NUROMAR-393088 format. One record per residue: chain; y, z, x of N, C-alpha, C, O in turn. Coordinates in steps of 0.1 Angstrom, whole numbers. Each point is the difference from the previous one (the first is absolute). Layout:
- ch,n.py,n.pz,n.px,ca.py,ca.pz,ca.px,c.py,c.pz,c.px,o.py,o.pz,o.px
- A,Y,Z,X,Y,Z,X,Y,Z,X,Y,Z,X .
...
END
This chain:
- ch,n.py,n.pz,n.px,ca.py,ca.pz,ca.px,c.py,c.pz,c.px,o.py,o.pz,o.px
- A,-303,239,82,-11,0,-9,4,-1,-14,-6,-8,-8 .
- A,16,15,4,4,0,-14,5,-14,-4,-3,-5,-11 .
- A,10,-2,20,5,-13,-3,-11,-11,-1,1,-9,-8 .
- A,-11,11,17,-11,-9,0,-8,1,-13,-5,-9,-6 .
- A,3,22,2,-7,2,-13,7,-6,-12,-6,-5,-9 .
- A,19,7,9,8,-6,-11,-1,-15,0,-1,-6,-11 .
- A,1,0,23,-1,-15,1,-13,-4,-6,-1,-11,-7 .
- A,-10,18,10,-13,-5,-4,-2,1,-16,-9,-6,-5 .
- A,18,14,-1,-2,1,-15,7,-11,-7,-1,-1,-13 .
- A,9,-7,19,7,-11,-6,-10,-12,-1,-4,-6,10 .
- A,0,3,-22,-11,-10,-2,6,-14,1,12,-2,-2 .
- A,-21,-7,5,4,-14,2,6,-6,-13,10,-7,0 .
- A,-16,10,-12,6,-5,-12,13,6,-3,9,-7,-7 .
- A,-6,19,12,13,6,-2,11,-8,8,11,-2,-4 .
- A,-15,-1,16,9,-8,9,3,-14,-6,11,-5,0 .
- A,-21,-1,-6,2,-13,-7,9,2,-12,9,-9,-2 .
- A,-11,19,-5,9,3,-12,15,2,5,9,-4,-6 .
- A,-8,12,17,13,3,6,7,-13,4,12,-2,-3 .
- A,-19,-7,9,6,-13,4,5,-8,-12,11,-5,0 .
- A,-19,5,-11,3,-7,-12,13,6,-6,8,-7,-5 .
- A,-8,21,4,12,7,-6,12,-3,8,11,-3,-6 .
- A,-12,3,19,12,-3,9,5,-14,-3,12,-3,-1 .
- A,-21,-7,1,4,-14,-3,6,-2,-13,10,-7,-2 .
- A,-17,13,-8,5,-1,-14,14,6,-2,8,-6,-7 .
- A,-5,17,13,12,7,-2,11,-4,9,12,2,-3 .
- A,-15,-7,15,10,-3,10,0,-15,5,9,-5,6 .
- A,-20,-2,-9,-2,-13,5,-6,-1,14,-4,-10,5 .
- A,3,22,2,-4,0,14,-15,0,1,-7,8,-7 .
- A,2,-17,16,-14,0,3,-2,8,13,5,-4,11 .
- A,-12,15,-12,-3,8,12,-11,-7,8,-11,-1,-4 .
- A,15,-3,17,-9,-7,8,-6,8,11,-7,-5,9 .
- A,9,18,-10,-6,9,11,-15,2,-3,-4,-1,-11 .
- A,-4,5,21,-14,2,-2,-2,13,-8,8,8,-2 .
- A,-20,-8,-5,-3,11,-8,0,14,7,4,10,-5 .
- A,-8,-10,18,0,12,8,14,5,1,3,12,-1 .
- A,7,-21,4,14,5,2,6,4,-13,7,10,-1 .
- A,-10,-17,-10,5,4,-13,-6,13,-4,7,9,-6 .
- A,-20,-7,8,-6,13,-4,6,12,8,2,10,-6 .
- A,1,-12,19,6,10,8,14,4,-5,4,11,-1 .
- A,3,-22,-3,14,2,-5,0,7,-13,8,10,-2 .
- A,-17,-14,-7,-1,7,-13,-4,15,2,5,8,-7 .
- A,-15,-6,16,-4,14,2,12,9,5,2,11,-5 .
- A,6,-16,14,12,7,5,10,2,-12,5,11,-1 .
- A,-3,-21,-7,9,1,-11,-5,10,-10,8,9,-5 .
- A,-21,-9,1,-5,9,-9,2,15,5,3,9,-8 .
- A,-6,-7,21,1,13,6,15,4,0,3,12,-4 .
- A,6,-21,8,14,4,1,6,3,-14,9,9,-1 .
- A,-13,-16,-9,5,2,-14,-8,11,-7,3,3,-12 .
- A,-13,2,18,-8,11,-6,-6,-5,-13,0,8,-10 .
- A,-5,-20,10,-6,-5,-13,-14,4,-2,-5,0,-11 .
- A,-2,4,22,-14,4,-2,-10,-10,1,-11,2,7 .
- A,13,-14,-12,-9,-11,1,6,-14,-2,11,0,-6 .
- A,-17,-10,10,5,-13,-2,-1,-4,-14,7,-9,-5 .
- A,-16,15,-3,-1,-3,-14,12,3,-7,5,-7,-9 .
- A,1,19,12,13,4,-6,11,-10,4,9,-3,-8 .
- A,-9,-1,20,10,-10,5,-1,-13,-8,10,-5,-5 .
- A,-22,0,2,-2,-12,-7,5,2,-15,6,-9,-6 .
- A,-9,21,1,5,3,-14,15,-1,0,6,-5,-10 .
- A,1,10,20,15,-1,0,4,-14,1,10,-4,-6 .
- A,-16,-4,15,4,-14,2,-3,-8,-13,8,-10,-2 .
- A,-18,13,-5,-2,-7,-13,11,2,-10,3,-9,-8 .
- A,3,20,9,11,3,-9,13,1,8,8,9,-2 .
- A,-6,-19,10,12,0,10,13,0,-8,10,5,6 .
- A,-10,-10,-18,13,0,-8,4,15,-2,12,3,-1 .
- A,-22,6,-1,4,14,-2,3,7,13,7,10,0 .
- A,-12,-15,11,3,6,13,3,-11,10,-8,-3,9 .
- A,20,-3,-10,3,-12,8,1,3,15,0,-9,8 .
- A,1,22,-4,2,3,14,-13,0,8,0,-1,12 .
- A,-12,1,-19,-13,1,7,-2,-12,8,-4,1,12 .
- A,5,-13,-17,-4,-12,7,9,-2,12,-5,-3,11 .
- A,18,3,-12,8,-2,12,-3,10,11,0,-3,12 .
- A,-2,16,-16,-3,10,10,-13,-3,7,-1,2,12 .
- A,-9,-7,-20,-13,-4,6,2,-11,10,-6,0,11 .
- A,14,-10,-14,2,-12,8,8,3,13,-1,-8,9 .
- A,8,19,-9,8,3,12,-9,2,12,-9,8,0 .
- A,11,-16,10,-8,0,12,-12,-9,-1,-7,-2,10 .
- A,4,-4,-21,-11,-9,-2,4,-15,1,-8,-8,4 .
- A,20,5,-8,5,-14,0,6,-2,14,7,8,5 .
- A,-10,-20,0,6,-4,13,13,-8,-3,0,-11,-5 .
- A,11,18,7,13,-6,-3,7,-5,12,2,8,10 .
- A,1,-21,-9,7,-5,11,15,2,-1,6,-5,-10 .
- A,0,12,19,14,3,-1,6,-4,13,-6,-2,10 .
- A,19,2,-10,8,-4,12,13,-8,-4,0,-6,-10 .
- A,10,7,18,12,-6,-2,0,-15,4,-6,-3,10 .
- A,11,-6,-18,1,-14,2,-13,-6,3,-2,-8,10 .
- A,-8,12,-18,-14,-6,2,-1,-14,-4,-8,-8,4 .
- A,17,3,-13,0,-13,-5,13,-7,2,8,-2,-10 .
- A,-4,-1,22,13,-6,3,2,-13,-7,12,-3,-4 .
- A,-22,-6,2,2,-12,-7,5,1,-14,8,-7,-4 .
- A,-14,17,-3,5,3,-14,14,5,0,8,-5,-9 .
- A,-4,13,18,14,6,0,9,-11,4,12,-1,-4 .
- A,-16,-8,13,8,-11,5,3,-9,-12,12,-5,-3 .
- A,-22,1,-5,1,-8,-12,9,7,-10,8,-7,-7 .
- A,-10,20,5,9,7,-10,14,-1,4,9,-3,-9 .
- A,-5,6,21,14,1,4,7,-13,2,12,-1,-3 .
- A,-20,-9,8,7,-13,3,-2,-10,-11,8,-10,0 .
- A,-18,11,-8,-2,-10,-11,2,5,-14,7,-6,-8 .
- A,-13,18,5,-1,5,-13,13,7,-4,6,-3,-11 .
- A,-1,12,19,12,8,-4,12,-9,-3,7,3,-10 .
- A,-4,-13,18,12,-9,-3,-1,-6,-14,9,-1,-7 .
- A,-21,-4,4,-2,-6,-13,1,10,-12,7,-2,-10 .
- A,-13,14,12,1,10,-10,15,5,-2,4,2,-11 .
- A,3,0,22,13,5,-1,10,-10,-6,8,3,-8 .
- A,-11,-16,11,8,-10,-6,-2,-1,-15,9,-1,-8 .
- A,-22,3,4,-3,0,-14,5,12,-8,6,-1,-11 .
- A,-7,13,18,6,12,-6,15,-1,-2,5,4,-10 .
- A,2,-10,20,14,-1,-1,4,-9,-12,10,2,-7 .
- A,-18,-13,5,3,-9,-10,-2,6,-14,7,-3,-10 .
- A,-18,11,9,-4,6,-13,8,12,-3,0,5,-12 .
- A,7,1,22,7,13,-3,-6,10,9,-11,-1,4 .
- A,19,11,0,-5,11,9,-12,7,-4,-1,5,-11 .
- A,-9,-5,19,-13,7,-3,-7,2,14,1,-9,8 .
- A,-8,20,-7,-7,2,13,-12,-9,2,-6,-4,-9 .
- A,4,1,22,-13,-6,4,-10,12,1,2,9,8 .
- A,-13,-10,-16,-10,10,0,-13,-4,8,-5,-11,-3 .
- A,1,19,12,-11,-3,9,-11,11,-2,4,12,1 .
- A,-16,-16,-2,-11,10,-2,-10,-2,12,-5,-10,2 .
- A,3,21,5,-10,1,10,-12,7,-6,0,13,0 .
- A,-9,-21,-5,-12,6,-7,-11,3,10,-5,-8,7 .
- A,0,21,-8,-9,4,10,6,2,14,-4,-5,10 .
- A,15,14,-10,8,1,12,-5,10,10,6,1,11 .
- A,-17,5,-14,-6,10,10,10,11,2,5,6,-9 .
- A,-2,-3,22,9,11,3,15,-4,2,8,7,6 .
- A,-5,-19,-11,14,-5,-1,5,-9,11,11,-5,-1 .
- A,-19,3,11,5,-9,11,4,-14,-5,10,-5,4 .
- A,-19,-1,-13,3,-13,-5,13,0,-8,9,-9,2 .
- A,-7,19,-10,12,1,-9,13,1,9,9,-7,-3 .
- A,-10,16,13,12,1,8,2,-12,9,12,-4,3 .
- A,-22,-3,0,1,-13,8,8,-10,-9,8,-7,5 .
- A,-12,6,-17,7,-9,-9,15,4,-1,9,-9,0 .
- A,-7,22,-1,14,5,-1,8,-4,12,12,-4,-1 .
- A,-18,6,13,7,-3,12,3,-15,2,10,-4,4 .
- A,-20,-4,-8,2,-14,1,11,-5,-10,8,-8,4 .
- A,-8,14,-16,11,-3,-9,13,4,5,10,-8,-1 .
- A,-9,20,7,13,5,5,5,-9,12,12,-3,1 .
- A,-22,-2,7,4,-9,11,6,-13,-5,8,-6,6 .
- A,-13,2,-18,4,-13,-5,13,1,-8,6,-10,-3 .
- A,-2,22,-1,12,1,-9,13,-3,7,7,-9,-5 .
- A,-4,15,16,13,-2,7,-2,-2,14,3,8,8 .
- A,-9,-19,-4,-3,-3,14,12,1,10,-2,2,12 .
- A,14,-5,-18,12,0,9,3,14,4,7,2,10 .
- A,-12,8,-17,4,14,3,-13,8,3,-1,12,-4 .
- A,-8,-18,11,-13,7,2,2,13,7,7,1,10 .
- A,-13,10,-16,0,13,6,12,8,-4,0,12,2 .
- A,11,-18,-7,12,7,-2,-1,10,-12,5,11,1 .
- A,-11,-15,-11,0,8,-12,-8,13,1,4,11,-5 .
- A,-15,-11,13,-8,12,2,6,8,11,1,13,-1 .
- A,2,-19,12,4,8,12,15,5,-2,4,10,6 .
- A,4,-17,-14,13,4,-3,1,8,-12,-10,5,-5 .
- A,22,-4,-1,1,8,-12,-4,-8,-13,-3,7,-10 .
- A,4,-20,10,-5,-8,-10,6,3,-14,9,8,-1 .
- A,-15,-15,-9,5,3,-14,-9,8,-8,3,4,-11 .
- A,-16,-2,16,-9,9,-7,-6,-7,-12,-6,7,-8 .
- A,6,-20,7,-5,-7,-12,-15,-4,2,-5,-7,-9 .
- A,-1,10,19,-14,-3,2,-2,-14,7,-11,-3,4 .
- A,22,-5,-4,-2,-13,6,3,0,15,9,-7,5 .
- A,-16,16,2,2,1,14,-7,-11,7,-7,-8,-6 .
- A,10,6,19,-6,-10,7,-5,4,14,3,11,4 .
- A,-11,-19,2,-7,5,12,2,-10,12,10,-7,1 .
- A,-20,7,7,0,-7,13,1,-15,-3,-8,-6,-8 .
- A,17,0,15,1,-15,-1,-1,-7,13,3,-12,1 .
- A,-7,19,10,0,-7,13,-13,-7,1,-9,1,-9 .
- A,8,-9,20,-12,-8,1,-13,7,2,-11,-6,-1 .
- A,12,19,5,-13,7,3,-8,2,-13,-12,1,1 .
- A,18,-1,-12,-7,2,-13,-8,-12,-4,-10,2,-7 .
- A,13,-13,12,-6,-12,-5,-15,-1,3,-8,-4,-9 .
- A,4,8,21,-14,0,3,-8,9,-9,-11,-4,-3 .
- A,16,15,0,-8,10,-8,1,-4,-15,-10,2,-7 .
- A,21,-6,2,2,-2,-14,-1,-14,-5,5,-3,-11 .
- A,-9,-6,20,-3,-14,-4,13,-7,-4,0,-9,-9 .
- A,11,12,17,12,-8,-2,10,7,-10,10,-6,-3 .
- A,-14,18,-2,9,6,-10,13,3,6,10,0,-7 .
- A,-9,3,20,13,3,6,9,-12,0,12,1,2 .
- A,-17,-13,-4,8,-12,-2,8,1,-13,11,-6,-1 .
- A,-16,13,-9,6,2,-12,3,-12,-8,-5,-11,3 .
- A,12,12,-14,2,-10,-10,13,-8,4,11,5,-1 .
- A,-13,-18,5,12,-8,4,9,-2,-12,13,0,2 .
- A,-18,-1,-13,9,-3,-12,8,13,-4,11,-1,-6 .
- A,-16,13,10,7,12,-3,9,4,11,9,8,-2 .
- A,-12,-13,14,8,5,11,15,-4,-1,9,7,5 .
- A,-7,-18,-12,14,-5,-2,7,8,-10,12,0,-2 .
- A,-20,8,-6,5,8,-11,-5,14,1,-8,5,-8 .
- A,11,3,19,-6,12,3,1,10,-11,-8,10,-1 .
- A,17,-11,-9,2,10,-10,-8,-4,-13,1,7,-10 .
- A,-7,-19,10,-5,-5,-13,-11,9,-5,0,4,-12 .
- A,-10,-1,20,-11,8,-5,5,14,-3,-5,6,-10 .
- A,14,0,17,5,13,-2,7,1,-14,-2,10,-7 .
- A,10,-20,4,8,1,-12,-7,-5,-12,2,4,-12 .
- A,-11,-14,13,-5,-7,-11,-15,0,-2,-5,-5,-10 .
- A,-2,11,20,-15,0,-1,-5,13,6,-3,1,12 .
- A,1,9,-20,-6,12,4,-15,-1,0,-6,-9,-6 .
- A,0,18,14,-15,-1,3,-6,14,-5,6,10,4 .
- A,-17,-11,-11,-8,12,-3,-14,-3,3,-6,-10,-5 .
- A,0,19,14,-14,-2,4,-8,11,-5,3,12,2 .
- A,-15,-15,-8,-9,10,-5,-13,-1,8,-6,-10,1 .
- A,2,22,4,-13,0,7,-10,9,-8,4,10,-5 .
- A,-16,-15,3,-10,7,-8,-13,1,8,-3,-9,7 .
- A,-5,19,-10,-13,2,6,-8,8,-9,5,9,-8 .
- A,-18,-10,9,-10,7,-8,0,15,4,-1,9,-9 .
- A,2,-6,22,-2,13,5,13,8,1,10,-4,6 .
- A,-9,16,-13,12,8,0,3,5,14,12,1,4 .
- A,-22,1,5,3,4,14,8,-11,7,8,4,8 .
- A,-12,-16,-10,8,-11,6,14,-1,-5,9,-2,8 .
- A,-7,4,-21,14,0,-5,8,12,5,12,-2,2 .
- A,-18,13,0,7,12,6,5,-4,14,12,3,3 .
- A,-20,-9,5,5,-4,13,11,-10,-1,10,1,7 .
- A,-12,-11,-15,10,-11,-2,13,6,-5,11,-4,5 .
- A,-12,13,-14,12,6,-6,9,8,10,12,0,-1 .
- A,-19,7,10,7,7,10,6,-8,11,10,3,5 .
- A,-17,-14,-2,6,-10,9,0,5,15,9,-3,7 .
- A,-19,11,-4,-1,6,14,-13,-6,6,-11,0,-5 .
- A,13,-6,17,-11,-7,7,0,4,15,10,3,6 .
- A,-22,-3,0,-1,2,14,7,-11,7,0,-12,-4 .
- A,7,15,15,8,-10,7,-10,-11,6,4,-11,1 .
- A,-16,15,2,-9,-10,5,-4,-11,-10,-4,-10,4 .
- A,6,13,-17,-3,-10,-10,10,-11,0,-2,-10,-6 .
- A,13,12,12,11,-10,1,0,-7,14,9,-8,3 .
- A,-19,10,5,-1,-6,13,0,-15,-2,-8,-6,-8 .
- A,16,-1,16,0,-15,-1,13,-5,-8,3,-12,1 .
- A,3,21,-9,12,-4,-7,12,0,10,0,9,9 .
- A,9,-17,-10,12,0,8,7,14,0,1,5,-11 .
- A,4,0,22,7,13,0,11,0,-10,3,10,-6 .
- A,5,-21,5,11,-1,-9,-4,2,-15,7,7,-8 .
- A,-19,-12,5,-5,1,-14,-3,15,-3,3,5,-10 .
- A,-9,1,20,-4,14,-2,13,9,-1,1,9,-8 .
- A,9,-12,16,12,8,0,7,-3,-14,6,10,-6 .
- A,-6,-22,1,7,-3,-12,-6,6,-12,7,4,-10 .
- A,-20,-2,10,-7,4,-13,-7,13,1,-5,5,-11 .
- A,4,1,22,-7,13,2,8,10,8,8,-4,8 .
- A,-10,17,-11,5,11,8,-11,8,6,-10,3,-7 .
- A,11,0,19,-10,8,7,2,15,-5,11,5,0 .
- A,-23,1,-3,1,14,-4,-11,7,8,-8,-6,7 .
- A,8,20,-8,-10,7,7,-12,1,-9,-3,-8,-8 .
- A,-5,19,10,-12,2,-8,4,1,-14,8,8,-4 .
- A,-14,-16,-5,5,0,-14,-3,13,-7,-11,6,2 .
- A,20,-2,-10,-2,12,-9,2,-5,-14,7,-10,-3 .
- A,-13,17,-7,1,-4,-14,14,3,-5,4,12,0 .
- A,3,-22,-6,12,2,-7,-1,-8,-13,-7,-10,0 .
- A,15,14,-10,-1,-8,-12,4,-15,2,9,-3,8 .
- A,-17,-6,-14,3,-14,2,14,-4,-4,5,-10,5 .
- A,0,17,-15,13,-4,-5,11,2,11,10,-7,0 .
- A,-13,16,9,10,2,11,0,-12,9,11,-4,5 .
- A,-23,-3,-3,0,-11,8,8,-12,-5,5,-9,7 .
- A,-3,9,-21,8,-11,-6,15,3,0,7,-9,-4 .
- A,-3,20,9,14,4,0,7,-8,11,-3,2,11 .
- A,12,-11,-15,7,-8,10,13,6,5,6,-6,9 .
- A,-2,18,-13,12,5,4,-1,5,15,-9,7,4 .
- A,18,-12,4,1,4,14,-14,-3,7,-4,7,9 .
- A,-2,-18,-13,-14,-3,5,0,-3,14,-9,5,8 .
- A,19,-13,-3,0,-4,14,1,12,9,-6,1,11 .
- A,14,9,-15,2,12,8,-12,9,-1,-6,4,11 .
- A,1,-1,-23,-10,9,-2,-14,-4,5,-8,8,6 .
- A,5,-21,-8,-14,-4,3,-3,-1,15,-12,0,4 .
- A,22,0,4,-2,0,14,-2,14,6,-3,2,12 .
- A,6,8,-20,-3,14,4,-14,3,-1,-6,-1,-11 .
- A,-1,5,21,-14,2,0,-4,10,-10,3,12,1 .
- A,-11,-16,-12,-5,9,-10,10,2,-11,-4,7,-10 .
- A,16,-12,10,9,3,-11,-3,-7,-12,0,5,-11 .
- A,-4,-18,12,-4,-8,-11,-13,-7,3,1,-11,6 .
- A,-12,16,-10,-12,-6,3,-10,2,-11,3,5,-11 .
- A,-15,-11,13,-10,0,-11,-13,7,5,0,7,10 .
- A,-10,-10,-17,-14,5,4,-9,-11,0,2,-11,-5 .
- A,-13,13,12,-11,-10,1,-13,7,-2,-1,12,0 .
- A,-9,-20,-2,-13,6,-2,-10,-6,9,3,-10,7 .
- A,-15,15,-6,-11,-6,7,4,-3,15,3,9,7 .
- A,-5,-21,-3,2,-4,14,14,1,4,3,0,12 .
- A,7,2,-21,14,1,3,4,14,3,12,2,2 .
- A,-21,8,-3,4,14,1,-1,5,14,2,12,2 .
- A,-4,-20,8,-2,5,13,14,6,5,10,-6,-2 .
- A,-11,17,9,12,7,4,6,-6,12,12,0,2 .
- A,-21,-7,6,6,-7,12,2,-15,-4,-7,-5,-8 .
- A,17,-1,13,4,-14,-3,11,0,-10,1,8,-9 .
- A,9,-16,12,12,-1,-8,-3,-7,-14,-8,-8,-1 .
- A,16,13,-9,-1,-6,-13,14,-7,-3,10,4,5 .
- A,-11,-15,-13,12,-7,-4,1,1,-15,-9,-2,-7 .
- A,22,3,2,3,1,-14,8,-12,-4,9,-4,6 .
- A,-14,-2,-17,7,-12,-6,14,5,-4,2,10,-6 .
- A,8,-18,10,14,4,-3,3,-2,-15,-5,-9,-6 .
- A,13,18,1,2,0,-15,5,-13,-6,-4,-3,-11 .
- A,12,-4,18,5,-13,-6,-11,-10,-2,0,-7,-9 .
- A,-10,7,18,-11,-8,-1,-9,6,-11,-5,-8,-9 .
- A,3,21,9,-8,6,-10,5,-2,-14,-8,0,-10 .
- A,21,-1,8,6,-2,-13,-4,-13,-7,2,-1,-12 .
- A,-7,-8,20,-4,-13,-6,-13,1,-7,-4,-9,-7 .
- A,-4,20,10,-14,0,-3,-3,11,-9,5,11,0 .
- A,-15,-13,-10,-5,10,-9,-16,-1,2,-5,-11,0 .
- A,-1,22,0,-15,1,1,-6,6,-12,5,9,-6 .
- A,-17,-15,2,-7,5,-12,-15,-1,3,-5,-9,7 .
- A,-2,19,-13,-15,-2,0,-3,-10,-11,5,1,-11 .
- A,-15,-10,14,-4,-10,-10,-14,-5,3,-3,-3,12 .
- A,-5,3,-22,-13,-6,1,1,-15,-4,3,-3,-12 .
- A,-5,-6,21,2,-14,-3,-10,-6,-10,3,-10,-6 .
- A,-14,17,4,-9,-4,-10,4,4,-14,-4,-6,-10 .
- A,12,16,9,6,5,-12,14,4,1,4,11,-1 .
- A,4,-21,5,14,3,3,9,4,-12,-2,-6,-11 .
- A,11,15,13,10,2,-10,11,-10,1,3,-5,11 .
- A,3,1,-22,10,-11,1,13,6,6,6,10,-5 .
- A,-1,-16,16,12,4,7,10,-11,0,9,0,9 .
- A,-10,-9,-18,10,-11,-1,-5,-12,8,-11,-1,5 .
- A,20,-9,-5,-4,-13,7,8,-1,13,10,7,2 .
- A,-16,-15,7,5,-1,13,2,-14,5,-6,-9,-5 .
- A,16,7,14,2,-13,5,-9,-3,12,-3,-12,2 .
- A,-2,22,5,-10,-2,10,-10,11,0,3,12,-3 .
- A,-16,-16,5,-10,10,1,-8,-2,13,-5,-11,2 .
- A,4,21,6,-8,0,12,-13,7,-4,0,12,-3 .
- A,-11,-18,5,-13,6,-2,-9,-4,11,-9,-9,0 .
- A,11,16,11,-6,-3,13,-13,8,3,0,12,-1 .
- A,-11,-19,4,-12,6,4,-6,10,-11,-7,9,3 .
- A,10,-12,-15,-5,8,-11,-12,-7,-7,-11,6,-2 .
- A,12,-19,0,-11,-7,-8,-14,0,8,-10,0,-7 .
- A,10,0,20,-13,1,7,-8,12,-4,-12,0,1 .
- A,19,11,-6,-7,12,-4,-6,-1,-14,-7,9,-4 .
- A,11,-20,-3,-3,-1,-14,-12,-9,-2,-2,-9,8 .
- A,-6,10,-19,-10,-9,-4,7,-13,-5,12,0,-3 .
- A,-19,-11,2,6,-13,-4,6,2,-14,11,-5,-3 .
- A,-18,11,-6,5,2,-14,13,8,0,9,-3,-7 .
- A,-9,14,16,12,8,0,12,-7,7,11,2,-3 .
- A,-15,-11,12,11,-8,7,7,-9,-10,12,-1,-1 .
- A,-20,-6,-8,5,-9,-10,9,8,-10,11,-4,-3 .
- A,-16,16,-1,8,9,-9,13,4,7,10,1,-7 .
- A,-11,3,20,12,4,7,10,-11,1,12,2,-3 .
- A,-16,-14,6,9,-12,1,7,-2,-14,11,-4,0 .
- A,-19,5,-11,6,-2,-13,11,10,-3,10,-3,-5 .
- A,-13,16,10,11,10,-2,12,-3,8,11,2,-4 .
- A,-13,-5,17,11,-3,9,8,-12,-6,12,0,1 .
- A,-19,-10,-6,7,-12,-6,9,5,-12,11,-5,-1 .
- A,-17,14,-7,8,5,-11,12,8,4,10,-1,-7 .
- A,-11,8,18,11,9,4,10,-8,8,11,6,3 .
- A,-13,-18,1,10,-8,7,10,-6,-10,-4,-5,-11 .
- A,16,5,14,10,-8,-8,-3,-15,2,-5,-4,10 .
- A,8,-3,-21,0,-15,2,8,-4,12,12,4,2 .
- A,-18,-12,7,7,-4,12,-2,10,12,5,-1,11 .
- A,-14,12,-14,-2,10,10,-11,-4,10,-7,-10,-2 .
- A,5,18,12,-9,-4,11,-10,11,3,2,12,-1 .
- A,-14,-17,4,-12,9,3,-3,-3,15,-2,-11,4 .
- A,2,22,4,-3,0,14,-14,6,2,-2,12,-3 .
- A,-7,-19,9,-13,5,4,-2,-2,15,7,-8,6 .
- A,-16,15,0,-3,-2,14,-6,-14,1,-6,-5,-9 .
- A,6,-1,21,-4,-14,2,-15,-1,-1,-5,-11,-1 .
- A,-3,22,2,-14,-1,-2,-4,1,-14,-12,-2,-4 .
- A,21,4,-5,-3,1,-15,4,-12,-7,11,-6,2 .
- A,-19,1,-11,2,-12,-8,0,4,-15,-5,10,-4 .
- A,12,-18,-3,0,1,-15,-14,-3,-5,-5,-11,3 .
- A,-1,20,-10,-14,-1,-4,-2,-6,-14,-11,-1,-5 .
- A,22,-3,-1,-1,-5,-13,11,-12,-1,11,1,5 .
- A,-15,-11,-12,9,-11,-2,6,0,-14,8,-9,-4 .
- A,-11,19,-4,5,1,-13,15,4,-1,7,-3,-9 .
- A,-2,10,20,13,5,0,10,-11,5,-4,-8,9 .
- A,16,8,-14,9,-10,3,8,4,13,11,6,-2 .
- A,-16,-8,13,7,2,13,2,-13,7,-9,-9,-1 .
- A,20,8,8,2,-12,9,1,5,14,9,8,4 .
- A,-18,-12,5,0,4,14,11,-7,8,2,-12,-2 .
- A,5,20,10,11,-6,8,-3,6,15,-6,10,2 .
- A,11,-18,7,-2,4,14,13,0,7,8,-9,-1 .
- A,-5,20,9,12,0,8,-4,5,14,-6,11,2 .
- A,9,-19,8,-3,4,14,-14,4,2,-3,10,8 .
- A,-6,-17,-14,-15,3,2,-6,11,-10,-12,1,0 .
- A,21,5,-7,-5,11,-10,0,-6,-14,9,-6,-4 .
- A,-21,8,-3,-1,-5,-14,1,11,-10,-6,11,2 .
- A,15,-12,-11,2,10,-11,-1,-8,-13,-1,-12,-1 .
- A,3,19,-10,-3,-5,-13,11,3,-10,5,11,-1 .
- A,0,-21,-6,11,1,-9,-4,-2,-15,-7,-9,-3 .
- A,12,18,-5,-2,-1,-15,11,-9,-5,12,4,1 .
- A,-15,-16,-7,11,-9,-4,9,6,-10,-5,9,-8 .
- A,17,-13,8,10,5,-11,-5,-3,-13,2,7,-10 .
- A,-9,-19,8,-5,-4,-13,-12,9,-5,-4,-1,-11 .
- A,-1,10,20,-11,8,-4,4,10,-11,-8,6,-7 .
- A,21,-4,5,5,10,-10,-5,-4,-14,-3,8,-8 .
- A,3,-21,5,-4,-5,-13,-15,2,-2,-4,4,-11 .
- A,-4,-7,21,-14,1,-1,-5,14,-1,-11,2,-6 .
- A,18,7,11,-5,14,1,9,10,-9,0,12,3 .
- A,6,-18,-13,6,8,-10,13,7,4,4,10,-6 .
- A,3,-15,16,12,6,4,12,-8,-5,11,3,2 .
END
C-alpha cells in the first residue's frame, strides 16, 4: 500500500522533467513507460529516504553538486546488453586488420602503447573480450603458454589458438598472419592499454573485480576459459588491489577463495561457480566511471569501441557524442560501432573501411591539421 501511494504522488509533469534531466545530463533517452518509471522512482525515493519526488528532482537539477544521485537512480533502469564476444566481427577486424597497421606505425614512430577505449563498457565483458582478442593476436605461436605457464608477467599473455575459437570469435583464433612470423614483435615493441568506462559506478565495481558467473561464459572454448579465468568459490569481498597482485598468481588463484573478488546483483548467488579474470589479463585494463555526455578528458586513443550506446541517445546527443569520440581519436585512429549503428553526421572526417564483412571508421592521419593537432 505504501509503495502504491508513493507511486501515485509522482505527477506526470515530474516524470517529463525527469526524462529531460536524464537526457540533458547523460544523453540517455528513457524509453520505458511512465508506469515503470514512476514505480522505479518511487522505490528509489523510498530507498534513499528522500521523502518525495520533488526533492529528488531538486537534487537532479543541481547534479553537479550531487553527482552520485543520477547514476544511482539509473541503476536498474537502463537496459544494458552485456556478454563476452558479443561483436566478433569488430574484434576480428581489430586483431587481423587494425592492430598490425597500428603496431607498424608505432614501431616506426618510436615505442608507444596502443590505447584502446571501451566506451560504455557495462560490467566489463566487452573490455575483457577486447583484451582476450588482443592477447590471442600477440603471440599466436605460443598460445596459452604465457598464462598457464610462469610467463614474463608483462601483461602480454595469450590465449586459445585452436580451431574451436574461430566459430565463437569470428576467426580471431586465426590470429595475425603478419605477426605470427614475429611472435615477439608486439611484446617488445607494441604494448597495449585498454580503458573501460561506464556511467554507472555499480557496473564499474563489477568490471573492476573481474568476477563473473561461469554460466556467463557458456559457449566460449574451454581453452579460452582456462587461459583467462580461474574458478573460485562463492565470492567474498577483498580489496581490488589484491586482485591486481601478479606475484605467484598461477599458484594462488587456483586455490579456492585465496584470490577472488566480489560481485553484486545477479552475480551474488551462492550456488553456481564463479570465474575470476586472471591478473595478467586484468593488468591490461583500467576501468573508470564516465558520463559520455560530459566526459572528462582521459587522453587520445588509437581505437574506440562504442557498441550499442548511441541507440540510447537522442539524435542531437548522438551527433555530439560522435564529435567527442572523433576528438579523442588519434589521427589515423579507428572507431568501432555495432553493425546496426550508422554515422549520423557527415560533418566529421571519417573514412569507412570494411574487413571480412564488418565496417568500421578511420580518422585520417591528415585530420590532425583540421582539428588543431
